[in-house]
N, CA, C and O atoms as a Tinker XYZ file with bonds, in Angstrom:
   488  protein
     1  N     95.206000   62.337000  183.625000    73     2
     2  CA    94.992000   60.949000  183.240000    64     1     3
     3  C     94.143000   60.838000  181.961000    63     2     4     5
     4  O     94.393000   59.977000  181.118000    81     3
     5  N     93.139000   61.716000  181.828000    73     3     6
     6  CA    92.258000   61.650000  180.662000    64     5     7
     7  C     93.007000   61.815000  179.342000    63     6     8     9
     8  O     92.721000   61.068000  178.407000    81     7
     9  N     93.956000   62.754000  179.212000    73     7    10
    10  CA    94.674000   62.853000  177.934000    64     9    11
    11  C     95.406000   61.562000  177.554000    63    10    12    13
    12  O     95.471000   61.214000  176.375000    81    11
    13  N     95.945000   60.865000  178.524000    73    11    14
    14  CA    96.622000   59.599000  178.246000    64    13    15
    15  C     95.637000   58.546000  177.746000    63    14    16    17
    16  O     95.935000   57.810000  176.806000    81    15
    17  N     94.475000   58.476000  178.370000    73    15    18
    18  CA    93.449000   57.512000  177.955000    64    17    19
    19  C     92.928000   57.855000  176.556000    63    18    20    21
    20  O     92.676000   56.958000  175.751000    81    19
    21  N     92.766000   59.144000  176.267000    73    19    22
    22  CA    92.334000   59.568000  174.928000    64    21    23
    23  C     93.373000   59.150000  173.891000    63    22    24    25
    24  O     93.023000   58.651000  172.821000    81    23
    25  N     94.643000   59.352000  174.207000    73    23    26
    26  CA    95.714000   58.956000  173.285000    64    25    27
    27  C     95.728000   57.446000  173.075000    63    26    28    29
    28  O     95.906000   56.983000  171.948000    81    27
    29  N     95.544000   56.680000  174.134000    73    27    30
    30  CA    95.496000   55.219000  174.005000    64    29    31
    31  C     94.290000   54.786000  173.172000    63    30    32    33
    32  O     94.395000   53.885000  172.340000    81    31
    33  N     93.148000   55.431000  173.401000    73    31    34
    34  CA    91.955000   55.124000  172.612000    64    33    35
    35  C     92.178000   55.462000  171.137000    63    34    36    37
    36  O     91.715000   54.741000  170.253000    81    35
    37  N     92.887000   56.558000  170.875000    73    35    38
    38  CA    93.215000   56.916000  169.488000    64    37    39
    39  C     94.076000   55.861000  168.831000    63    38    40    41
    40  O     93.892000   55.539000  167.658000    81    39
    41  N     95.020000   55.322000  169.590000    73    39    42
    42  CA    95.851000   54.238000  169.063000    64    41    43
    43  C     95.038000   52.996000  168.767000    63    42    44    45
    44  O     95.258000   52.332000  167.754000    81    43
    45  N     94.101000   52.678000  169.645000    73    43    46
    46  CA    93.225000   51.523000  169.407000    64    45    47
    47  C     92.334000   51.761000  168.179000    63    46    48    49
    48  O     92.091000   50.846000  167.392000    81    47
    49  N     91.856000   52.990000  168.030000    73    47    50
    50  CA    91.045000   53.320000  166.853000    64    49    51
    51  C     91.839000   53.183000  165.567000    63    50    52    53
    52  O     91.330000   52.672000  164.570000    81    51
    53  N     93.095000   53.641000  165.586000    73    51    54
    54  CA    93.954000   53.520000  164.397000    64    53    55
    55  C     94.229000   52.053000  164.087000    63    54    56    57
    56  O     94.264000   51.660000  162.921000    81    55
    57  N     94.422000   51.245000  165.123000    73    55    58
    58  CA    94.647000   49.808000  164.914000    64    57    59
    59  C     93.394000   49.156000  164.327000    63    58    60    61
    60  O     93.488000   48.317000  163.432000    81    59
    61  N     92.231000   49.543000  164.830000    73    59    62
    62  CA    90.972000   49.005000  164.296000    64    61    63
    63  C     90.806000   49.402000  162.834000    63    62    64    65
    64  O     90.360000   48.596000  162.018000    81    63
    65  N     91.164000   50.641000  162.500000    73    63    66
    66  CA    91.095000   51.098000  161.103000    64    65    67
    67  C     92.006000   50.254000  160.221000    63    66    68    69
    68  O     91.608000   49.835000  159.134000    81    67
    69  N     93.212000   50.006000  160.681000    73    67    70
    70  CA    94.175000   49.210000  159.924000    64    69    71
    71  C     93.631000   47.811000  159.648000    63    70    72    73
    72  O     93.741000   47.307000  158.530000    81    71
    73  N     93.050000   47.190000  160.657000    73    71    74
    74  CA    92.517000   45.833000  160.506000    64    73    75
    75  C     91.325000   45.826000  159.551000    63    74    76    77
    76  O     91.276000   45.012000  158.629000    81    75
    77  N     90.374000   46.718000  159.762000    73    75    78
    78  CA    89.170000   46.741000  158.926000    64    77    79
    79  C     89.510000   47.102000  157.486000    63    78    80    81
    80  O     88.994000   46.484000  156.554000    81    79
    81  N     90.369000   48.090000  157.298000    73    79    82
    82  CA    90.775000   48.466000  155.946000    64    81    83
    83  C     91.457000   47.290000  155.243000    63    82    84    85
    84  O     91.230000   47.057000  154.056000    81    83
    85  N     92.279000   46.563000  155.968000    73    83    86
    86  CA    92.953000   45.403000  155.387000    64    85    87
    87  C     91.988000   44.296000  155.002000    63    86    88    89
    88  O     92.120000   43.702000  153.932000    81    87
    89  N     91.026000   44.017000  155.858000    73    87    90
    90  CA    90.026000   42.975000  155.570000    64    89    91
    91  C     89.221000   43.350000  154.334000    63    90    92    93
    92  O     89.013000   42.522000  153.447000    81    91
    93  N     88.766000   44.605000  154.278000    73    91    94
    94  CA    87.975000   45.056000  153.128000    64    93    95
    95  C     88.833000   45.050000  151.864000    63    94    96    97
    96  O     88.366000   44.626000  150.807000    81    95
    97  N     90.066000   45.509000  151.957000    73    95    98
    98  CA    90.948000   45.575000  150.786000    64    97    99
    99  C     91.203000   44.186000  150.192000    63    98   100   101
   100  O     91.264000   44.035000  148.972000    81    99
   101  N     91.350000   43.179000  151.046000    73    99   102
   102  CA    91.588000   41.820000  150.542000    64   101   103
   103  C     90.383000   41.255000  149.805000    63   102   104   105
   104  O     90.529000   40.385000  148.947000    81   103
   105  N     89.199000   41.744000  150.133000    73   103   106
   106  CA    87.978000   41.235000  149.509000    64   105   107
   107  C     87.436000   42.162000  148.419000    63   106   108   109
   108  O     86.420000   41.854000  147.796000    81   107
   109  N     88.098000   43.283000  148.188000    73   107   110
   110  CA    87.626000   44.288000  147.239000    64   109   111
   111  C     88.156000   43.989000  145.833000    63   110   112   113
   112  O     89.363000   44.061000  145.603000    81   111
   113  N     87.270000   43.655000  144.894000    73   111   114
   114  CA    87.728000   43.348000  143.535000    64   113   115
   115  C     87.891000   44.597000  142.658000    63   114   116   117
   116  O     88.313000   44.490000  141.507000    81   115
   117  N     87.561000   45.772000  143.190000    73   115   118
   118  CA    87.558000   46.993000  142.392000    64   117   119
   119  C     88.806000   47.829000  142.654000    63   118   120   121
   120  O     89.502000   47.630000  143.650000    81   119
   121  N     89.078000   48.755000  141.760000    73   119   122
   122  CA    90.187000   49.688000  141.907000    64   121   123
   123  C     89.883000   50.744000  142.971000    63   122   124   125
   124  O     90.791000   51.363000  143.526000    81   123
   125  N     88.618000   50.934000  143.238000    73   123   126
   126  CA    88.128000   51.915000  144.197000    64   125   127
   127  C     88.566000   51.529000  145.617000    63   126   128   129
   128  O     88.382000   50.377000  146.010000    81   127
   129  N     89.141000   52.458000  146.398000    73   127   130
   130  CA    89.601000   52.156000  147.766000    64   129   131
   131  C     88.427000   52.055000  148.745000    63   130   132   133
   132  O     88.125000   53.000000  149.474000    81   131
   133  N     87.789000   50.921000  148.745000    73   131   134
   134  CA    86.564000   50.712000  149.514000    64   133   135
   135  C     86.804000   50.693000  151.023000    63   134   136   137
   136  O     85.918000   51.073000  151.788000    81   135
   137  N     87.974000   50.261000  151.459000    73   135   138
   138  CA    88.253000   50.158000  152.888000    64   137   139
   139  C     88.139000   51.483000  153.608000    63   138   140   141
   140  O     87.537000   51.551000  154.679000    81   139
   141  N     88.696000   52.523000  153.051000    73   139   142
   142  CA    88.632000   53.839000  153.682000    64   141   143
   143  C     87.200000   54.354000  153.708000    63   142   144   145
   144  O     86.784000   54.996000  154.673000    81   143
   145  N     86.454000   54.078000  152.663000    73   143   146
   146  CA    85.049000   54.465000  152.634000    64   145   147
   147  C     84.283000   53.774000  153.760000    63   146   148   149
   148  O     83.517000   54.417000  154.478000    81   147
   149  N     84.487000   52.474000  153.915000    73   147   150
   150  CA    83.814000   51.717000  154.973000    64   149   151
   151  C     84.181000   52.266000  156.348000    63   150   152   153
   152  O     83.312000   52.463000  157.197000    81   151
   153  N     85.458000   52.510000  156.559000    73   151   154
   154  CA    85.928000   53.014000  157.850000    64   153   155
   155  C     85.320000   54.389000  158.149000    63   154   156   157
   156  O     84.800000   54.605000  159.243000    81   155
   157  N     85.378000   55.311000  157.199000    73   155   158
   158  CA    84.884000   56.660000  157.460000    64   157   159
   159  C     83.374000   56.716000  157.635000    63   158   160   161
   160  O     82.876000   57.489000  158.453000    81   159
   161  N     82.643000   55.910000  156.878000    73   159   162
   162  CA    81.181000   55.911000  157.015000    64   161   163
   163  C     80.770000   55.249000  158.334000    63   162   164   165
   164  O     79.894000   55.765000  159.028000    81   163
   165  N     81.378000   54.132000  158.688000    73   163   166
   166  CA    81.031000   53.500000  159.971000    64   165   167
   167  C     81.468000   54.369000  161.147000    63   166   168   169
   168  O     80.766000   54.439000  162.157000    81   167
   169  N     82.606000   55.026000  161.031000    73   167   170
   170  CA    83.051000   55.932000  162.093000    64   169   171
   171  C     82.103000   57.109000  162.258000    63   170   172   173
   172  O     81.829000   57.533000  163.380000    81   171
   173  N     81.602000   57.638000  161.155000    73   171   174
   174  CA    80.638000   58.742000  161.215000    64   173   175
   175  C     79.333000   58.288000  161.851000    63   174   176   177
   176  O     78.737000   59.014000  162.648000    81   175
   177  N     78.890000   57.084000  161.497000    73   175   178
   178  CA    77.678000   56.538000  162.113000    64   177   179
   179  C     77.865000   56.382000  163.623000    63   178   180   181
   180  O     76.996000   56.775000  164.402000    81   179
   181  N     78.987000   55.814000  164.031000    73   179   182
   182  CA    79.247000   55.625000  165.458000    64   181   183
   183  C     79.344000   56.957000  166.195000    63   182   184   185
   184  O     78.853000   57.082000  167.317000    81   183
   185  N     79.971000   57.949000  165.577000    73   183   186
   186  CA    80.060000   59.259000  166.215000    64   185   187
   187  C     78.679000   59.905000  166.310000    63   186   188   189
   188  O     78.371000   60.565000  167.303000    81   187
   189  N     77.850000   59.722000  165.293000    73   187   190
   190  CA    76.475000   60.218000  165.357000    64   189   191
   191  C     75.684000   59.549000  166.457000    63   190   192   193
   192  O     74.929000   60.205000  167.174000    81   191
   193  N     75.855000   58.228000  166.594000    73   191   194
   194  CA    75.175000   57.500000  167.674000    64   193   195
   195  C     75.640000   57.980000  169.045000    63   194   196   197
   196  O     74.824000   58.201000  169.940000    81   195
   197  N     76.945000   58.140000  169.207000    73   195   198
   198  CA    77.505000   58.610000  170.475000    64   197   199
   199  C     77.006000   60.015000  170.792000    63   198   200   201
   200  O     76.569000   60.277000  171.913000    81   199
   201  N     77.065000   60.907000  169.835000    73   199   202
   202  CA    76.630000   62.284000  170.043000    64   201   203
   203  C     75.142000   62.340000  170.362000    63   202   204   205
   204  O     74.723000   63.042000  171.282000    81   203
   205  N     74.353000   61.601000  169.603000    73   203   206
   206  CA    72.907000   61.570000  169.855000    64   205   207
   207  C     72.573000   61.013000  171.224000    63   206   208   209
   208  O     71.684000   61.524000  171.905000    81   207
   209  N     73.279000   59.967000  171.633000    73   207   210
   210  CA    73.031000   59.381000  172.952000    64   209   211
   211  C     73.378000   60.365000  174.063000    63   210   212   213
   212  O     72.662000   60.467000  175.059000    81   211
   213  N     74.464000   61.077000  173.889000    73   211   214
   214  CA    74.868000   62.064000  174.897000    64   213   215
   215  C     73.852000   63.203000  174.961000    63   214   216   217
   216  O     73.491000   63.654000  176.047000    81   215
   217  N     73.393000   63.665000  173.805000    73   215   218
   218  CA    72.400000   64.741000  173.774000    64   217   219
   219  C     71.101000   64.280000  174.431000    63   218   220   221
   220  O     70.509000   65.006000  175.229000    81   219
   221  N     70.663000   63.068000  174.090000    73   219   222
   222  CA    69.366000   62.580000  174.567000    64   221   223
   223  C     69.394000   62.125000  176.022000    63   222   224   225
   224  O     68.449000   62.372000  176.770000    81   223
   225  N     70.461000   61.472000  176.417000    73   223   226
   226  CA    70.458000   60.820000  177.726000    64   225   227
   227  C     71.537000   61.331000  178.669000    63   226   228   229
   228  O     71.622000   60.889000  179.814000    81   227
   229  N     72.350000   62.248000  178.202000    73   227   230
   230  CA    73.454000   62.744000  179.026000    64   229   231
   231  C     74.588000   61.736000  179.019000    63   230   232   233
   232  O     74.429000   60.606000  178.557000    81   231
   233  N     75.688000   62.138000  179.516000    73   231   234
   234  CA    76.827000   61.233000  179.543000    64   233   235
   235  C     78.044000   61.942000  180.075000    63   234   236   237
   236  O     78.131000   63.170000  180.078000    81   235
   237  N     78.962000   61.152000  180.515000    73   235   238
   238  CA    80.191000   61.700000  181.067000    64   237   239
   239  C     81.014000   62.346000  179.966000    63   238   240   241
   240  O     81.230000   61.750000  178.911000    81   239
   241  N     81.469000   63.560000  180.213000    73   239   242
   242  CA    82.282000   64.280000  179.238000    64   241   243
   243  C     83.560000   63.505000  178.915000    63   242   244   245
   244  O     84.011000   63.501000  177.770000    81   243
   245  N     84.134000   62.861000  179.909000    73   243   246
   246  CA    85.363000   62.104000  179.683000    64   245   247
   247  C     85.125000   60.937000  178.735000    63   246   248   249
   248  O     85.968000   60.638000  177.889000    81   247
   249  N     83.981000   60.279000  178.874000    73   247   250
   250  CA    83.668000   59.164000  177.978000    64   249   251
   251  C     83.487000   59.654000  176.544000    63   250   252   253
   252  O     83.909000   58.985000  175.601000    81   251
   253  N     82.868000   60.808000  176.380000    73   251   254
   254  CA    82.717000   61.397000  175.048000    64   253   255
   255  C     84.076000   61.678000  174.428000    63   254   256   257
   256  O     84.305000   61.400000  173.251000    81   255
   257  N     84.972000   62.230000  175.232000    73   255   258
   258  CA    86.312000   62.537000  174.732000    64   257   259
   259  C     87.074000   61.268000  174.382000    63   258   260   261
   260  O     87.744000   61.206000  173.351000    81   259
   261  N     86.974000   60.271000  175.228000    73   259   262
   262  CA    87.716000   59.026000  175.002000    64   261   263
   263  C     87.206000   58.305000  173.762000    63   262   264   265
   264  O     87.992000   57.902000  172.905000    81   263
   265  N     85.893000   58.143000  173.667000    73   263   266
   266  CA    85.336000   57.406000  172.528000    64   265   267
   267  C     85.262000   58.257000  171.259000    63   266   268   269
   268  O     85.644000   57.799000  170.183000    81   267
   269  N     84.780000   59.479000  171.380000    73   267   270
   270  CA    84.592000   60.331000  170.202000    64   269   271
   271  C     85.896000   60.883000  169.656000    63   270   272   273
   272  O     86.249000   60.650000  168.500000    81   271
   273  N     86.605000   61.616000  170.499000    73   271   274
   274  CA    87.849000   62.221000  170.055000    64   273   275
   275  C     88.956000   61.189000  169.937000    63   274   276   277
   276  O     89.699000   61.177000  168.956000    81   275
   277  N     89.066000   60.329000  170.930000    73   275   278
   278  CA    90.149000   59.348000  170.945000    64   277   279
   279  C     89.944000   58.227000  169.945000    63   278   280   281
   280  O     90.580000   58.200000  168.892000    81   279
   281  N     89.046000   57.292000  170.279000    73   279   282
   282  CA    88.888000   56.099000  169.440000    64   281   283
   283  C     88.424000   56.438000  168.029000    63   282   284   285
   284  O     89.054000   56.030000  167.053000    81   283
   285  N     87.325000   57.182000  167.914000    73   283   286
   286  CA    86.788000   57.463000  166.577000    64   285   287
   287  C     87.651000   58.453000  165.804000    63   286   288   289
   288  O     87.673000   58.427000  164.573000    81   287
   289  N     88.356000   59.321000  166.511000    73   287   290
   290  CA    89.315000   60.200000  165.840000    64   289   291
   291  C     90.467000   59.421000  165.242000    63   290   292   293
   292  O     90.954000   59.755000  164.163000    81   291
   293  N     90.907000   58.376000  165.943000    73   291   294
   294  CA    91.965000   57.513000  165.414000    64   293   295
   295  C     91.449000   56.551000  164.353000    63   294   296   297
   296  O     92.181000   56.165000  163.443000    81   295
   297  N     90.179000   56.169000  164.480000    73   295   298
   298  CA    89.574000   55.204000  163.556000    64   297   299
   299  C     89.321000   55.815000  162.180000    63   298   300   301
   300  O     89.656000   55.207000  161.163000    81   299
   301  N     88.738000   56.997000  162.139000    73   299   302
   302  CA    88.430000   57.624000  160.856000    64   301   303
   303  C     89.661000   58.340000  160.319000    63   302   304   305
   304  O     90.595000   58.637000  161.064000    81   303
   305  N     89.650000   58.614000  159.017000    73   303   306
   306  CA    90.834000   59.231000  158.424000    64   305   307
   307  C     90.469000   60.113000  157.246000    63   306   308   309
   308  O     89.987000   59.635000  156.219000    81   307
   309  N     90.704000   61.397000  157.407000    73   307   310
   310  CA    90.500000   62.338000  156.310000    64   309   311
   311  C     91.716000   62.352000  155.386000    63   310   312   313
   312  O     91.582000   62.459000  154.167000    81   311
   313  N     92.889000   62.245000  155.977000    73   311   314
   314  CA    94.107000   62.355000  155.168000    64   313   315
   315  C     94.250000   61.189000  154.192000    63   314   316   317
   316  O     94.615000   61.400000  153.035000    81   315
   317  N     93.974000   59.983000  154.630000    73   315   318
   318  CA    94.068000   58.836000  153.724000    64   317   319
   319  C     93.048000   58.964000  152.599000    63   318   320   321
   320  O     93.352000   58.664000  151.445000    81   319
   321  N     91.848000   59.405000  152.932000    73   319   322
   322  CA    90.817000   59.596000  151.909000    64   321   323
   323  C     91.262000   60.629000  150.885000    63   322   324   325
   324  O     91.013000   60.468000  149.690000    81   323
   325  N     91.912000   61.675000  151.341000    73   323   326
   326  CA    92.393000   62.720000  150.425000    64   325   327
   327  C     93.485000   62.189000  149.505000    63   326   328   329
   328  O     93.469000   62.448000  148.301000    81   327
   329  N     94.429000   61.449000  150.068000    73   327   330
   330  CA    95.508000   60.877000  149.258000    64   329   331
   331  C     94.948000   59.889000  148.242000    63   330   332   333
   332  O     95.383000   59.868000  147.090000    81   331
   333  N     93.994000   59.079000  148.656000    73   331   334
   334  CA    93.391000   58.115000  147.729000    64   333   335
   335  C     92.662000   58.824000  146.595000    63   334   336   337
   336  O     92.711000   58.373000  145.451000    81   335
   337  N     91.989000   59.923000  146.898000    73   335   338
   338  CA    91.302000   60.684000  145.847000    64   337   339
   339  C     92.301000   61.241000  144.840000    63   338   340   341
   340  O     92.042000   61.227000  143.637000    81   339
   341  N     93.423000   61.725000  145.314000    73   339   342
   342  CA    94.451000   62.247000  144.408000    64   341   343
   343  C     95.042000   61.117000  143.569000    63   342   344   345
   344  O     95.254000   61.284000  142.368000    81   343
   345  N     95.305000   59.983000  144.182000    73   343   346
   346  CA    95.832000   58.832000  143.415000    64   345   347
   347  C     94.859000   58.403000  142.327000    63   346   348   349
   348  O     95.270000   58.072000  141.215000    81   347
   349  N     93.582000   58.409000  142.644000    73   347   350
   350  CA    92.583000   58.036000  141.643000    64   349   351
   351  C     92.517000   59.045000  140.499000    63   350   352   353
   352  O     92.125000   58.691000  139.387000    81   351
   353  N     92.892000   60.287000  140.758000    73   351   354
   354  CA    92.800000   61.335000  139.742000    64   353   355
   355  C     93.889000   61.245000  138.686000    63   354   356   357
   356  O     93.811000   61.935000  137.669000    81   355
   357  N     94.886000   60.426000  138.895000    73   355   358
   358  CA    95.971000   60.305000  137.925000    64   357   359
   359  C     95.395000   59.705000  136.637000    63   358   360   361
   360  O     94.846000   58.604000  136.640000    81   359
   361  N     95.530000   60.436000  135.567000    73   359   362
   362  CA    94.968000   60.017000  134.286000    64   361   363
   363  C     93.654000   60.734000  134.037000    63   362   364   365
   364  O     92.888000   60.973000  134.970000    81   363
   365  N     93.397000   61.070000  132.818000    73   363   366
   366  CA    92.227000   61.881000  132.468000    64   365   367
   367  C     90.911000   61.177000  132.805000    63   366   368   369
   368  O     89.991000   61.807000  133.325000    81   367
   369  N     90.815000   59.890000  132.515000    73   367   370
   370  CA    89.554000   59.192000  132.751000    64   369   371
   371  C     89.324000   58.921000  134.226000    63   370   372   373
   372  O     88.183000   58.724000  134.641000    81   371
   373  N     90.368000   58.908000  135.017000    73   371   374
   374  CA    90.235000   58.601000  136.430000    64   373   375
   375  C     89.738000   59.791000  137.245000    63   374   376   377
   376  O     89.406000   59.630000  138.419000    81   375
   377  N     89.681000   60.974000  136.650000    73   375   378
   378  CA    89.238000   62.153000  137.377000    64   377   379
   379  C     87.807000   61.978000  137.877000    63   378   380   381
   380  O     87.492000   62.382000  138.997000    81   379
   381  N     86.956000   61.395000  137.081000    73   379   382
   382  CA    85.569000   61.166000  137.501000    64   381   383
   383  C     85.517000   60.205000  138.684000    63   382   384   385
   384  O     84.730000   60.408000  139.610000    81   383
   385  N     86.335000   59.174000  138.665000    73   383   386
   386  CA    86.386000   58.227000  139.772000    64   385   387
   387  C     86.889000   58.910000  141.041000    63   386   388   389
   388  O     86.385000   58.651000  142.134000    81   387
   389  N     87.877000   59.776000  140.891000    73   387   390
   390  CA    88.404000   60.526000  142.023000    64   389   391
   391  C     87.329000   61.409000  142.645000    63   390   392   393
   392  O     87.176000   61.448000  143.866000    81   391
   393  N     86.600000   62.104000  141.813000    73   391   394
   394  CA    85.530000   62.969000  142.307000    64   393   395
   395  C     84.443000   62.138000  142.975000    63   394   396   397
   396  O     83.935000   62.514000  144.031000    81   395
   397  N     84.085000   61.016000  142.371000    73   395   398
   398  CA    83.055000   60.145000  142.956000    64   397   399
   399  C     83.496000   59.645000  144.331000    63   398   400   401
   400  O     82.695000   59.568000  145.263000    81   399
   401  N     84.768000   59.309000  144.442000    73   399   402
   402  CA    85.315000   58.839000  145.722000    64   401   403
   403  C     85.201000   59.924000  146.792000    63   402   404   405
   404  O     84.677000   59.672000  147.878000    81   403
   405  N     85.683000   61.112000  146.495000    73   403   406
   406  CA    85.695000   62.199000  147.475000    64   405   407
   407  C     84.279000   62.658000  147.820000    63   406   408   409
   408  O     83.933000   62.788000  148.994000    81   407
   409  N     83.469000   62.902000  146.800000    73   407   410
   410  CA    82.110000   63.383000  147.039000    64   409   411
   411  C     81.248000   62.297000  147.688000    63   410   412   413
   412  O     80.455000   62.576000  148.587000    81   411
   413  N     81.413000   61.068000  147.227000    73   411   414
   414  CA    80.646000   59.965000  147.798000    64   413   415
   415  C     80.959000   59.752000  149.269000    63   414   416   417
   416  O     80.058000   59.525000  150.077000    81   415
   417  N     82.245000   59.826000  149.616000    73   415   418
   418  CA    82.618000   59.649000  151.014000    64   417   419
   419  C     82.023000   60.759000  151.872000    63   418   420   421
   420  O     81.537000   60.496000  152.973000    81   419
   421  N     82.056000   61.990000  151.383000    73   419   422
   422  CA    81.495000   63.105000  152.131000    64   421   423
   423  C     79.994000   62.923000  152.339000    63   422   424   425
   424  O     79.501000   63.042000  153.460000    81   423
   425  N     79.279000   62.639000  151.275000    73   423   426
   426  CA    77.822000   62.501000  151.359000    64   425   427
   427  C     77.435000   61.316000  152.244000    63   426   428   429
   428  O     76.562000   61.442000  153.103000    81   427
   429  N     78.079000   60.174000  152.040000    73   427   430
   430  CA    77.748000   58.986000  152.842000    64   429   431
   431  C     78.113000   59.170000  154.309000    63   430   432   433
   432  O     77.372000   58.725000  155.187000    81   431
   433  N     79.233000   59.812000  154.588000    73   431   434
   434  CA    79.641000   60.042000  155.980000    64   433   435
   435  C     78.680000   61.003000  156.682000    63   434   436   437
   436  O     78.311000   60.781000  157.835000    81   435
   437  N     78.279000   62.061000  155.993000    73   435   438
   438  CA    77.296000   62.983000  156.575000    64   437   439
   439  C     75.963000   62.284000  156.807000    63   438   440   441
   440  O     75.331000   62.482000  157.845000    81   439
   441  N     75.534000   61.475000  155.860000    73   439   442
   442  CA    74.282000   60.739000  156.011000    64   441   443
   443  C     74.369000   59.754000  157.177000    63   442   444   445
   444  O     73.412000   59.613000  157.939000    81   443
   445  N     75.497000   59.080000  157.322000    73   443   446
   446  CA    75.667000   58.129000  158.421000    64   445   447
   447  C     75.652000   58.833000  159.769000    63   446   448   449
   448  O     75.041000   58.340000  160.718000    81   447
   449  N     76.318000   59.983000  159.866000    73   447   450
   450  CA    76.303000   60.749000  161.119000    64   449   451
   451  C     74.886000   61.218000  161.433000    63   450   452   453
   452  O     74.449000   61.154000  162.582000    81   451
   453  N     74.179000   61.683000  160.429000    73   451   454
   454  CA    72.788000   62.100000  160.619000    64   453   455
   455  C     71.903000   60.948000  161.053000    63   454   456   457
   456  O     71.044000   61.108000  161.920000    81   455
   457  N     72.113000   59.778000  160.447000    73   455   458
   458  CA    71.352000   58.595000  160.834000    64   457   459
   459  C     71.619000   58.230000  162.293000    63   458   460   461
   460  O     70.696000   57.898000  163.037000    81   459
   461  N     72.880000   58.295000  162.692000    73   459   462
   462  CA    73.215000   58.005000  164.079000    64   461   463
   463  C     72.535000   58.955000  165.042000    63   462   464   465
   464  O     72.004000   58.529000  166.067000    81   463
   465  N     72.546000   60.237000  164.721000    73   463   466
   466  CA    71.832000   61.212000  165.556000    64   465   467
   467  C     70.339000   60.920000  165.594000    63   466   468   469
   468  O     69.720000   60.953000  166.657000    81   467
   469  N     69.766000   60.634000  164.436000    73   467   470
   470  CA    68.344000   60.369000  164.343000    64   469   471
   471  C     67.943000   59.133000  165.152000    63   470   472   473
   472  O     66.909000   59.129000  165.821000    81   471
   473  N     68.766000   58.091000  165.085000    73   471   474
   474  CA    68.441000   56.846000  165.789000    64   473   475
   475  C     68.486000   56.988000  167.308000    63   474   476   477
   476  O     67.797000   56.251000  168.013000    81   475
   477  N     69.268000   57.905000  167.813000    73   475   478
   478  CA    69.426000   58.008000  169.262000    64   477   479
   479  C     68.689000   59.194000  169.888000    63   478   480   481
   480  O     68.667000   59.333000  171.111000    81   479
   481  N     68.097000   60.031000  169.072000    73   479   482
   482  CA    67.391000   61.178000  169.617000    64   481   483
   483  C     65.910000   60.863000  169.700000    63   482   484   485
   484  O     65.289000   60.492000  168.703000    81   483
   485  N     65.334000   61.015000  170.911000    73   483   486
   486  CA    63.893000   60.689000  171.065000    64   485   487
   487  C     62.987000   61.639000  170.304000    63   486   488
   488  O     61.766000   61.490000  170.340000    81   487
């Protein structure tokens, strides 16, 4: 039963990503793909919070799998971020923007995950 629930949670996470990315994209005046950045950084923060809470207070392994692997695995996206970085690299001047996108997402996502762990660990 757990694998089915994880798969359903992954679908819900992907749907949440689609909605949030769309909302951010409609309000984004820049060429920079801000929606994927928002999704990946918030997903990293949530995964850090979940992981920290489990470490500090314990938790059901199934809930970790459902929320962490399922929902947040479906919510965050490495592949879309990679494709967006390549699209930004088209043209000589856009290479810097592409690098900023990829490196910025990595640094911000790691910082968000660390913050989540820090906030939930006593």
